[in-house]
N, CA, C and O atoms as CSV, one atom per row, in Angstrom:
chain,resi,resn,atom,element,x,y,z
A,1,UNK,N,N,35.780,129.727,81.116
A,1,UNK,CA,C,36.866,129.732,81.173
A,1,UNK,C,C,36.989,128.596,79.900
A,1,UNK,O,O,36.007,128.015,79.438
A,2,UNK,N,N,38.423,128.393,79.414
A,2,UNK,CA,C,38.407,127.968,77.992
A,2,UNK,C,C,38.731,126.138,78.268
A,2,UNK,O,O,39.531,125.616,79.044
A,3,UNK,N,N,37.864,125.567,77.402
A,3,UNK,CA,C,38.558,123.990,77.484
A,3,UNK,C,C,39.384,123.762,77.516
A,3,UNK,O,O,40.242,124.213,76.757
A,4,UNK,N,N,39.568,122.995,78.349
A,4,UNK,CA,C,41.337,122.101,79.033
A,4,UNK,C,C,41.912,122.834,79.505
A,4,UNK,O,O,43.136,122.714,79.443
A,5,UNK,N,N,41.218,124.187,80.355
A,5,UNK,CA,C,41.740,123.733,81.538
A,5,UNK,C,C,41.114,123.855,82.225
A,5,UNK,O,O,39.969,124.249,82.004
A,6,UNK,N,N,41.649,123.523,83.590
A,6,UNK,CA,C,40.448,123.054,84.794
A,6,UNK,C,C,42.151,124.072,85.755
A,6,UNK,O,O,43.369,123.898,85.797
A,7,UNK,N,N,41.043,125.170,86.388
A,7,UNK,CA,C,42.100,125.567,87.387
A,7,UNK,C,C,40.993,125.617,88.795
A,7,UNK,O,O,40.595,126.677,89.278
A,8,UNK,N,N,40.694,124.540,89.201
A,8,UNK,CA,C,39.777,124.175,90.606
A,8,UNK,C,C,40.353,123.392,91.138
A,8,UNK,O,O,41.177,122.748,90.489
A,9,UNK,N,N,40.171,123.137,92.462
A,9,UNK,CA,C,41.188,122.570,93.361
A,9,UNK,C,C,41.514,121.347,92.973
A,9,UNK,O,O,42.623,121.110,93.453
A,10,UNK,N,N,40.953,120.027,92.069
A,10,UNK,CA,C,41.916,119.090,91.778
A,10,UNK,C,C,42.951,119.538,91.342
A,10,UNK,O,O,44.056,119.149,91.721
A,11,UNK,N,N,42.710,120.670,90.239
A,11,UNK,CA,C,44.264,120.900,89.629
A,11,UNK,C,C,45.504,121.597,90.288
A,11,UNK,O,O,46.655,121.788,89.897
A,12,UNK,N,N,44.677,121.972,91.695
A,12,UNK,CA,C,45.943,122.593,92.915
A,12,UNK,C,C,46.093,121.885,93.778
A,12,UNK,O,O,46.626,122.206,94.840
A,13,UNK,N,N,45.497,120.376,93.404
A,13,UNK,CA,C,46.248,119.493,94.561
A,13,UNK,C,C,48.037,118.773,94.607
A,13,UNK,O,O,49.017,118.641,95.340
A,14,UNK,N,N,47.651,118.558,93.599
A,14,UNK,CA,C,49.212,118.210,92.504
A,14,UNK,C,C,50.196,119.198,93.073
A,14,UNK,O,O,51.024,118.664,93.812
A,15,UNK,N,N,50.389,121.200,92.838
A,15,UNK,CA,C,51.221,121.785,93.389
A,15,UNK,C,C,51.327,121.563,94.879
A,15,UNK,O,O,52.369,121.640,95.528
A,16,UNK,N,N,50.201,121.297,95.313
A,16,UNK,CA,C,50.394,121.343,97.016
A,16,UNK,C,C,50.802,120.328,97.129
A,16,UNK,O,O,51.690,120.470,97.970
A,17,UNK,N,N,50.770,119.262,96.829
A,17,UNK,CA,C,51.632,117.683,97.253
A,17,UNK,C,C,53.114,117.659,96.920
A,17,UNK,O,O,53.783,116.938,97.660
A,18,UNK,N,N,53.770,118.311,95.944
A,18,UNK,CA,C,54.534,118.757,95.493
A,18,UNK,C,C,55.154,120.326,96.706
A,18,UNK,O,O,56.349,120.426,96.983
A,19,UNK,N,N,54.493,120.971,97.046
A,19,UNK,CA,C,55.065,122.199,98.020
A,19,UNK,C,C,55.214,121.478,99.430
A,19,UNK,O,O,56.127,121.812,100.185
A,20,UNK,N,N,54.078,120.236,99.864
A,20,UNK,CA,C,54.730,119.457,101.019
A,20,UNK,C,C,55.850,118.470,100.612
A,20,UNK,O,O,56.478,118.107,101.607
A,21,UNK,N,N,56.312,117.900,99.410
A,21,UNK,CA,C,57.123,116.872,99.484
A,21,UNK,C,C,58.456,118.413,99.688
A,21,UNK,O,O,59.270,118.381,100.610
A,22,UNK,N,N,58.426,119.295,98.932
A,22,UNK,CA,C,59.775,120.435,98.757
A,22,UNK,C,C,59.748,120.421,100.287
A,22,UNK,O,O,60.801,120.009,100.772
A,23,UNK,N,N,58.740,120.793,101.225
A,23,UNK,CA,C,59.217,121.406,102.146
A,23,UNK,C,C,59.436,120.265,102.985
A,23,UNK,O,O,60.592,120.551,103.298
A,24,UNK,N,N,59.218,119.226,103.571
A,24,UNK,CA,C,59.713,118.053,103.824
A,24,UNK,C,C,61.188,117.522,103.625
A,24,UNK,O,O,61.982,117.263,104.529
A,25,UNK,N,N,61.391,117.414,102.312
A,25,UNK,CA,C,62.958,117.714,101.741
A,25,UNK,C,C,64.037,118.884,102.636
A,25,UNK,O,O,65.189,118.768,103.055
A,26,UNK,N,N,63.256,119.770,102.668
A,26,UNK,CA,C,63.962,120.843,103.166
A,26,UNK,C,C,64.500,120.576,104.552
A,26,UNK,O,O,65.654,120.568,104.980
A,27,UNK,N,N,62.910,120.282,105.341
A,27,UNK,CA,C,63.686,119.593,106.783
A,27,UNK,C,C,64.446,119.004,107.136
A,27,UNK,O,O,65.165,119.401,108.053
A,28,UNK,N,N,64.625,117.687,106.498
A,28,UNK,CA,C,65.401,116.716,106.159
A,28,UNK,C,C,66.556,117.100,105.494
A,28,UNK,O,O,67.314,116.130,105.475
A,29,UNK,N,N,67.082,118.129,104.900
A,29,UNK,CA,C,68.278,118.653,104.238
A,29,UNK,C,C,68.536,119.381,105.601
A,29,UNK,O,O,68.961,118.600,106.452
A,30,UNK,N,N,68.419,120.416,105.945
A,30,UNK,CA,C,68.244,121.178,107.623
A,30,UNK,C,C,69.032,119.780,108.223
A,30,UNK,O,O,70.251,119.772,108.055
A,31,UNK,N,N,68.622,118.983,108.687
A,31,UNK,CA,C,68.512,118.138,109.559
A,31,UNK,C,C,69.941,117.737,109.748
A,31,UNK,O,O,70.808,118.000,110.581
A,32,UNK,N,N,69.836,116.693,108.211
A,32,UNK,CA,C,71.328,116.836,107.861
A,32,UNK,C,C,72.511,117.745,107.955
A,32,UNK,O,O,73.666,117.716,108.381
A,33,UNK,N,N,72.100,118.153,107.657
A,33,UNK,CA,C,73.448,119.643,107.850
A,33,UNK,C,C,73.633,119.961,109.309
A,33,UNK,O,O,74.735,120.086,109.843
A,34,UNK,N,N,72.591,120.071,109.852
A,34,UNK,CA,C,72.667,119.919,111.599
A,34,UNK,C,C,74.007,119.069,111.849
A,34,UNK,O,O,75.136,119.391,112.220
A,35,UNK,N,N,73.314,117.649,111.434
A,35,UNK,CA,C,74.368,116.205,112.113
A,35,UNK,C,C,75.804,116.366,111.778
A,35,UNK,O,O,76.789,115.802,112.256
A,36,UNK,N,N,75.686,117.378,110.730
A,36,UNK,CA,C,77.154,117.002,109.722
A,36,UNK,C,C,78.385,117.945,110.629
A,36,UNK,O,O,79.600,117.905,110.438
A,37,UNK,N,N,77.708,118.700,111.559
A,37,UNK,CA,C,78.339,119.774,112.036
A,37,UNK,C,C,79.159,118.613,113.299
A,37,UNK,O,O,80.285,118.507,113.784
A,38,UNK,N,N,78.083,118.033,113.409
A,38,UNK,CA,C,78.961,117.107,114.659
A,38,UNK,C,C,79.396,115.563,114.355
A,38,UNK,O,O,79.430,114.644,115.172
A,39,UNK,N,N,79.720,115.519,112.974
A,39,UNK,CA,C,80.694,114.251,112.612
A,39,UNK,C,C,81.527,115.096,112.440
A,39,UNK,O,O,81.369,116.317,112.438
A,40,UNK,N,N,82.958,114.186,112.205
A,40,UNK,CA,C,83.978,113.835,112.567
A,40,UNK,C,C,84.757,113.452,111.725
A,40,UNK,O,O,84.511,112.256,111.572
A,41,UNK,N,N,85.991,113.905,110.726
A,41,UNK,CA,C,86.535,113.288,109.789
A,41,UNK,C,C,87.758,113.812,109.999
A,41,UNK,O,O,87.949,115.023,110.117
A,42,UNK,N,N,89.037,112.566,110.081
A,42,UNK,CA,C,90.232,113.068,110.550
A,42,UNK,C,C,91.641,112.867,109.639
A,42,UNK,O,O,91.304,112.072,108.761
A,43,UNK,N,N,92.776,113.146,109.477
A,43,UNK,CA,C,93.457,113.306,107.670
A,43,UNK,C,C,95.420,113.595,108.734
A,43,UNK,O,O,95.954,114.385,109.513
A,44,UNK,N,N,95.600,112.811,108.274
A,44,UNK,CA,C,97.323,112.590,109.126
A,44,UNK,C,C,98.467,113.032,107.699
A,44,UNK,O,O,98.201,113.422,106.562
A,45,UNK,N,N,99.161,112.887,108.061
A,45,UNK,CA,C,100.335,113.406,106.848
A,45,UNK,C,C,101.341,112.925,107.797
A,45,UNK,O,O,101.166,112.738,109.001
A,46,UNK,N,N,102.757,112.689,106.909
A,46,UNK,CA,C,103.727,112.594,107.490
A,46,UNK,C,C,103.728,111.035,108.735
A,46,UNK,O,O,104.230,110.846,109.843
A,47,UNK,N,N,103.099,110.411,108.034
A,47,UNK,CA,C,103.119,108.926,109.239
A,47,UNK,C,C,102.344,109.184,110.870
A,47,UNK,O,O,102.127,108.370,111.767
A,48,UNK,N,N,102.076,110.580,110.789
A,48,UNK,CA,C,101.168,110.537,111.763
A,48,UNK,C,C,101.192,111.551,112.532
A,48,UNK,O,O,100.411,111.930,113.405
A,49,UNK,N,N,102.583,112.147,111.964
A,49,UNK,CA,C,103.251,113.819,112.958
A,49,UNK,C,C,102.511,114.549,112.999
A,49,UNK,O,O,102.539,115.461,113.825
A,50,UNK,N,N,101.139,114.328,111.686
A,50,UNK,CA,C,100.429,115.655,111.854
A,50,UNK,C,C,98.955,115.578,111.276
A,50,UNK,O,O,98.630,115.324,110.117
A,51,UNK,N,N,98.055,115.889,112.476
A,51,UNK,CA,C,96.900,115.312,112.197
A,51,UNK,C,C,95.661,116.430,112.344
A,51,UNK,O,O,95.307,117.105,113.311
A,52,UNK,N,N,95.155,116.340,110.976
A,52,UNK,CA,C,93.573,117.237,111.360
A,52,UNK,C,C,92.653,116.514,111.489
A,52,UNK,O,O,92.429,115.512,110.810
A,53,UNK,N,N,91.696,117.139,112.813
A,53,UNK,CA,C,90.512,116.717,112.364
A,53,UNK,C,C,89.573,118.283,111.806
A,53,UNK,O,O,89.969,119.446,111.888
A,54,UNK,N,N,88.128,117.721,111.199
A,54,UNK,CA,C,87.551,118.307,110.945
A,54,UNK,C,C,86.038,118.040,111.056
A,54,UNK,O,O,85.898,116.817,111.060
A,55,UNK,N,N,85.099,118.525,111.128
A,55,UNK,CA,C,83.896,118.308,111.072
A,55,UNK,C,C,82.937,117.912,109.530
A,55,UNK,O,O,83.271,118.234,108.389
A,56,UNK,N,N,82.051,117.358,109.817
A,56,UNK,CA,C,81.138,117.535,107.846
A,56,UNK,C,C,81.101,118.514,107.331
A,56,UNK,O,O,81.196,118.532,106.104
A,57,UNK,N,N,80.927,119.866,108.159
A,57,UNK,CA,C,80.173,120.889,107.620
A,57,UNK,C,C,81.448,121.900,107.307
A,57,UNK,O,O,81.276,123.099,107.530
A,58,UNK,N,N,83.199,121.274,106.604
A,58,UNK,CA,C,84.412,121.575,106.701
A,58,UNK,C,C,84.947,122.894,108.047
A,58,UNK,O,O,85.803,123.707,107.701
A,59,UNK,N,N,84.440,122.965,109.316
A,59,UNK,CA,C,85.475,123.279,110.060
A,59,UNK,C,C,86.406,122.616,110.622
A,59,UNK,O,O,86.372,121.459,111.038
A,60,UNK,N,N,87.538,123.619,110.635
A,60,UNK,CA,C,88.670,122.575,111.752
A,60,UNK,C,C,88.221,123.111,112.950
A,60,UNK,O,O,87.892,124.177,113.473
A,61,UNK,N,N,88.384,121.546,113.232
A,61,UNK,CA,C,88.181,121.192,115.001
A,61,UNK,C,C,89.857,121.647,115.526
A,61,UNK,O,O,90.139,122.492,116.375
A,62,UNK,N,N,90.780,120.815,114.747
A,62,UNK,CA,C,91.991,120.549,115.656
A,62,UNK,C,C,93.192,120.104,114.833
A,62,UNK,O,O,93.262,119.143,114.067
A,63,UNK,N,N,94.043,120.927,115.123
A,63,UNK,CA,C,95.447,120.714,114.153
A,63,UNK,C,C,96.422,120.342,115.264
A,63,UNK,O,O,96.490,121.150,116.190
A,64,UNK,N,N,97.120,119.350,115.322
A,64,UNK,CA,C,97.525,118.097,116.321
A,64,UNK,C,C,99.190,118.022,115.727
A,64,UNK,O,O,99.208,117.247,114.771
A,65,UNK,N,N,100.441,118.540,115.984
A,65,UNK,CA,C,101.518,118.637,115.031
A,65,UNK,C,C,102.640,117.373,116.221
A,65,UNK,O,O,102.750,117.518,117.438
A,66,UNK,N,N,103.113,116.572,115.631
A,66,UNK,CA,C,104.060,116.049,116.852
A,66,UNK,C,C,105.355,116.375,116.990
A,66,UNK,O,O,106.295,116.299,116.199
A,67,UNK,N,N,105.246,116.909,118.584
A,67,UNK,CA,C,106.817,117.315,119.345
A,67,UNK,C,C,107.495,116.850,118.399
A,67,UNK,O,O,107.773,117.548,117.424
A,68,UNK,N,N,107.950,115.366,118.538
A,68,UNK,CA,C,108.865,114.782,117.486
A,68,UNK,C,C,109.383,115.103,116.477
A,68,UNK,O,O,110.577,115.226,116.204
A,69,UNK,N,N,107.750,115.371,115.394
A,69,UNK,CA,C,108.719,115.428,114.243
A,69,UNK,C,C,109.290,117.491,114.016
A,69,UNK,O,O,109.848,118.137,113.129
A,70,UNK,N,N,108.674,117.818,115.492
A,70,UNK,CA,C,109.300,119.369,115.448
A,70,UNK,C,C,110.889,119.296,115.387
A,70,UNK,O,O,111.740,120.054,114.921
A,71,UNK,N,N,110.930,118.307,115.923
A,71,UNK,CA,C,112.364,118.638,116.413
A,71,UNK,C,C,113.457,118.404,115.241
A,71,UNK,O,O,114.598,118.811,115.460
A,72,UNK,N,N,113.152,117.729,113.927
A,72,UNK,CA,C,113.485,117.571,112.826
A,72,UNK,C,C,113.234,118.344,111.664
A,72,UNK,O,O,114.020,118.383,110.717
A,73,UNK,N,N,111.893,119.112,111.722
A,73,UNK,CA,C,111.625,119.385,110.654
A,73,UNK,C,C,112.183,120.639,109.702
A,73,UNK,O,O,113.297,120.964,110.112
A,74,UNK,N,N,111.857,121.261,108.821
A,74,UNK,CA,C,112.204,122.468,108.622
A,74,UNK,C,C,110.561,122.941,108.153
A,74,UNK,O,O,109.569,122.336,107.747
A,75,UNK,N,N,110.903,124.343,108.456
A,75,UNK,CA,C,109.586,125.203,108.115
A,75,UNK,C,C,108.715,124.833,107.108
A,75,UNK,O,O,107.522,124.597,107.305
A,76,UNK,N,N,109.499,124.749,105.589
A,76,UNK,CA,C,108.825,124.243,104.432
A,76,UNK,C,C,107.997,122.938,104.500
A,76,UNK,O,O,106.958,122.635,103.913
A,77,UNK,N,N,108.635,122.362,105.244
A,77,UNK,CA,C,108.377,121.060,104.954
A,77,UNK,C,C,107.223,120.734,105.480
A,77,UNK,O,O,106.331,120.197,104.822
A,78,UNK,N,N,107.085,121.160,107.275
A,78,UNK,CA,C,106.121,121.144,107.981
A,78,UNK,C,C,104.615,122.426,107.138
A,78,UNK,O,O,103.449,122.190,106.823
A,79,UNK,N,N,105.078,123.123,107.097
A,79,UNK,CA,C,103.994,123.883,106.076
A,79,UNK,C,C,103.595,122.707,105.181
A,79,UNK,O,O,102.514,122.128,105.297
A,80,UNK,N,N,104.613,122.361,104.204
A,80,UNK,CA,C,103.388,121.346,103.214
A,80,UNK,C,C,102.764,120.239,103.635
A,80,UNK,O,O,101.718,119.715,103.249
A,81,UNK,N,N,103.692,119.878,104.655
A,81,UNK,CA,C,102.937,118.949,105.472
A,81,UNK,C,C,101.571,119.253,106.056
A,81,UNK,O,O,100.593,118.552,105.796
A,82,UNK,N,N,101.518,120.462,106.962
A,82,UNK,CA,C,100.312,121.091,107.005
A,82,UNK,C,C,99.127,121.054,105.808
A,82,UNK,O,O,98.184,120.263,105.854
A,83,UNK,N,N,99.285,121.840,104.942
A,83,UNK,CA,C,98.283,122.257,103.695
A,83,UNK,C,C,97.915,120.763,102.977
A,83,UNK,O,O,97.000,120.782,102.154
A,84,UNK,N,N,98.595,119.458,103.255
A,84,UNK,CA,C,98.518,118.536,102.334
A,84,UNK,C,C,97.345,117.760,103.108
A,84,UNK,O,O,96.431,117.254,102.457
A,85,UNK,N,N,97.404,117.624,105.324
A,85,UNK,CA,C,96.813,117.304,105.469
A,85,UNK,C,C,95.152,117.687,105.942
A,85,UNK,O,O,94.151,117.018,106.197
A,86,UNK,N,N,95.551,119.408,105.890
A,86,UNK,CA,C,94.234,119.944,106.029
A,86,UNK,C,C,93.423,119.932,104.528
A,86,UNK,O,O,92.195,120.021,104.562
A,87,UNK,N,N,94.142,119.817,103.158
A,87,UNK,CA,C,93.362,119.886,102.022
A,87,UNK,C,C,92.711,117.582,102.124
A,87,UNK,O,O,91.825,116.985,101.512
A,88,UNK,N,N,93.437,117.237,102.871
A,88,UNK,CA,C,92.883,115.611,102.598
A,88,UNK,C,C,91.235,115.398,103.671
A,88,UNK,O,O,90.168,114.872,103.356
A,89,UNK,N,N,91.686,116.088,105.017
A,89,UNK,CA,C,90.787,116.716,105.464
A,89,UNK,C,C,89.237,116.704,104.554
A,89,UNK,O,O,88.281,115.948,104.375
A,90,UNK,N,N,89.784,118.279,104.072
A,90,UNK,CA,C,88.183,119.000,103.652
A,90,UNK,C,C,88.069,118.017,102.472
A,90,UNK,O,O,87.297,118.651,101.753
A,91,UNK,N,N,88.403,116.610,101.656
A,91,UNK,CA,C,88.754,116.242,100.805
A,91,UNK,C,C,87.502,115.434,101.123
A,91,UNK,O,O,86.537,115.362,100.362
A,92,UNK,N,N,87.624,114.624,102.716
A,92,UNK,CA,C,87.030,113.635,103.229
A,92,UNK,C,C,85.909,114.065,103.953
A,92,UNK,O,O,85.110,113.260,104.431
A,93,UNK,N,N,85.753,115.741,104.109
A,93,UNK,CA,C,84.889,115.927,104.962
A,93,UNK,C,C,83.357,116.529,104.025
A,93,UNK,O,O,82.187,116.459,104.402
A,94,UNK,N,N,83.947,117.150,102.625
A,94,UNK,CA,C,82.959,116.671,101.786
A,94,UNK,C,C,82.628,115.518,100.977
A,94,UNK,O,O,81.680,115.488,100.193
A,95,UNK,N,N,83.314,114.714,101.158
A,95,UNK,CA,C,83.277,113.262,100.842
A,95,UNK,C,C,81.617,113.067,101.686
A,95,UNK,O,O,80.543,112.908,101.106
A,96,UNK,N,N,81.801,113.127,102.893
A,96,UNK,CA,C,80.856,112.880,103.520
A,96,UNK,C,C,79.502,113.470,103.649
A,96,UNK,O,O,78.368,112.995,103.691
A,97,UNK,N,N,80.131,114.978,103.708
A,97,UNK,CA,C,78.136,115.757,103.568
A,97,UNK,C,C,77.791,114.988,102.001
A,97,UNK,O,O,76.603,115.037,101.683
A,98,UNK,N,N,78.745,114.284,101.003
A,98,UNK,CA,C,78.135,114.313,99.937
A,98,UNK,C,C,77.082,113.333,99.761
A,98,UNK,O,O,76.058,113.284,99.079
A,99,UNK,N,N,77.838,112.332,100.849
A,99,UNK,CA,C,76.612,111.014,101.208
A,99,UNK,C,C,75.858,111.413,102.104
A,99,UNK,O,O,74.735,110.926,102.235
A,100,UNK,N,N,76.316,112.363,102.889
A,100,UNK,CA,C,74.839,112.621,103.696
A,100,UNK,C,C,73.668,113.345,102.995
A,100,UNK,O,O,72.470,113.077,103.075
A,101,UNK,N,N,74.450,114.598,102.095
A,101,UNK,CA,C,73.869,115.135,101.558
A,101,UNK,C,C,72.656,114.671,99.732
A,101,UNK,O,O,71.545,114.859,99.237
A,102,UNK,N,N,73.899,114.050,99.497
A,102,UNK,CA,C,73.191,113.288,98.015
A,102,UNK,C,C,72.113,112.712,97.571
A,102,UNK,O,O,71.538,112.745,96.483
A,103,UNK,N,N,71.893,112.122,98.661
A,103,UNK,CA,C,70.458,111.207,98.778
A,103,UNK,C,C,68.937,111.397,99.120
A,103,UNK,O,O,68.019,110.588,99.258
A,104,UNK,N,N,69.030,113.146,99.229
A,104,UNK,CA,C,68.240,113.780,99.676
A,104,UNK,C,C,68.159,114.959,98.062
A,104,UNK,O,O,67.179,114.936,97.317
A,105,UNK,N,N,69.376,115.874,97.820
A,105,UNK,CA,C,69.305,116.247,97.024
A,105,UNK,C,C,68.912,115.463,95.659
A,105,UNK,O,O,68.133,115.972,94.853
A,106,UNK,N,N,69.449,114.303,95.470
A,106,UNK,CA,C,68.879,113.323,94.781
A,106,UNK,C,C,67.494,113.584,94.381
A,106,UNK,O,O,67.224,113.560,93.180
A,107,UNK,N,N,66.173,113.940,95.643
A,107,UNK,CA,C,65.025,113.383,95.458
A,107,UNK,C,C,63.664,114.566,94.878
A,107,UNK,O,O,62.447,114.504,94.706
A,108,UNK,N,N,64.761,115.595,94.731
A,108,UNK,CA,C,64.325,117.161,94.146
A,108,UNK,C,C,63.085,116.485,93.417
A,108,UNK,O,O,63.348,115.376,92.954
A,109,UNK,N,N,61.779,116.936,93.224
A,109,UNK,CA,C,60.883,117.042,92.022
A,109,UNK,C,C,61.394,117.780,90.943
A,109,UNK,O,O,60.590,118.696,90.773
A,110,UNK,N,N,62.135,117.853,90.274
A,110,UNK,CA,C,62.405,118.941,89.198
A,110,UNK,C,C,62.564,118.033,87.656
A,110,UNK,O,O,62.785,118.634,86.605
């Protein structure tokens, strides 16, 4: 064996510890992702006439449109408002995911 190269058990301990840390972070990440599926965000448009509920893992759970709003709304305005509310809900959902998962991904030893 060349001088300065130690390939015994002590040299492998650092790698084993790193693997354990990565596995622990992976488990925490999976748990956080599972919890995100249960967390909800809500976005509204048109003064509350349109309401979108979305999970933290970006699944749309419901779209509510006020019957009162439908009486006076034209199709293009309704489409624009639904689109706006969906995009706001997606932004909120992504921010929630970033808050929950960001600290975990920041702990990776790279």
